Phi, psi and omega in degrees: 000139181287150180281138177270135181244154181241142177199180180246136178292109185278317178222151176211124177254091186298325180293337180251350175074032176208168178191196181226140179258136172264107181297143178297336182279001177085001180289176182301151178303148182244132176290140174224133177253152181304332180295343177282349183243068185280133169084007181283150184287349174213163177280160182288156176237150174304132182100347177298145172274127183241134171254136187202168172247154182254137178222149176276131177281176182300331180272006176088002179268153179283143176216156178276139175224165178047048186269157175215152181261124181300129175079005180249129183287147173269136180291124176223168175300324180295315180294325178292319181290329176298320178298317179299322179296314180296321178295316178300316179299316180298318179297316180297316180297315179297316179298314181298320179295317179297316178297316179298319178294318182295308183280343178279357176091005180282332180249129181240000000 
């Protein structure tokens, strides 16, 4: 299994989908492409802490693969269904409050 490395996203060109990570160990900056960050609920920002593995690209340069953003959720069916549950709860609470106000005599 490949070793996971930690670093900080030093630069990010969102329009082009790539940037560079400054590894915590002080080694040379590592190229990262958006394809290394599959399924996250948001795109990366400069300053994000990134965990990644290093792989040599076809041109012999190092690049980040199998990367993840610290503290950022990965989009899954479960995370999507949690949002649906919260929306449902909010609708029920609002409806219950409206009914309570109507029958409680506040609305005539």
